[in-house]
C-alpha positions in Angstrom: 0.2 0.0 -0.3 1.4 3.5 -1.1 0.7 6.4 0.0 1.2 10.2 -1.4 2.3 12.4 1.1 2.4 15.7 -0.2 5.6 17.3 1.9 7.5 14.1 0.4 6.3 15.6 -3.2 7.2 18.8 -2.3 10.8 18.0 -1.4 11.2 15.7 -4.1 10.5 18.7 -6.3 12.7 21.1 -4.1 15.7 18.5 -4.3 15.2 17.7 -8.5 14.9 21.3 -9.0 18.0 22.1 -6.4 20.1 19.5 -8.8 19.4 21.4 -11.7 20.2 24.9 -10.5 23.5 23.4 -8.9 24.2 22.0 -12.7 23.3 25.0 -14.1 25.6 27.0 -11.9 28.0 24.6 -12.3 27.8 25.2 -16.3 28.3 28.9 -16.1 31.6 29.1 -13.9 32.8 26.8 -16.3 32.5 29.2 -19.2 33.4 31.8 -17.1 36.7 30.3 -16.1 37.7 29.3 -19.5 36.8 32.9 -20.7 38.7 34.2 -18.2 41.7 31.8 -19.0 41.8 32.2 -22.7 41.9 36.2 -21.5 45.2 35.4 -19.7 46.6 33.2 -21.9 46.2 35.7 -25.0 48.1 38.3 -22.8 51.0 36.1 -22.6 51.8 36.3 -26.0 53.0 33.0 -26.7 54.5 31.1 -29.4 52.4 28.5 -31.6 53.2 24.9 -31.7 54.3 25.1 -35.2 56.3 28.9 -34.8 58.2 27.0 -32.0 59.6 24.1 -34.1 60.4 26.3 -37.2 62.6 28.2 -34.6 64.1 24.8 -33.0 65.0 23.7 -37.1 66.6 27.1 -37.3 68.6 26.4 -34.4 69.8 23.1 -34.7 70.7 24.0 -38.3 72.4 26.7 -37.1 74.3 24.6 -34.6 75.4 22.2 -37.0 76.5 25.0 -39.3 78.8 26.3 -36.6 80.3 22.4 -36.0 81.2 22.1 -39.7 82.8 25.4 -40.0 84.2 24.8 -36.5 85.8 21.4 -37.7 87.0 23.3 -41.5 88.9 25.8 -39.0 90.5 23.5 -36.9 91.6 21.1 -40.5 93.2 24.8 -41.8 95.1 25.2 -38.7 96.6 21.8 -39.0 97.7 22.4 -42.5 99.2 25.6 -42.0 103.1 25.7 -40.9 103.7 27.2 -37.2 104.9 30.8 -37.6 108.7 31.2 -36.4 108.7 33.4 -33.5 
């Protein structure tokens, strides 16, 4: 035998409404936080991954060229006769 109690029905509706409202507040807070975070990151003037990789590749190429030139200089020094003092 099941009886309907107005107090429990109202309490159930209130709890359901509170859960829905809490979910809405959570969603709105997440959206505000994401917008704030986007603004903060935009102010940092960060580079993209692609830009970083291009500059890294350029630095590696310059390093290899520097090492090759250093080896060439050392080879030329080894061929050069010593100066008489």
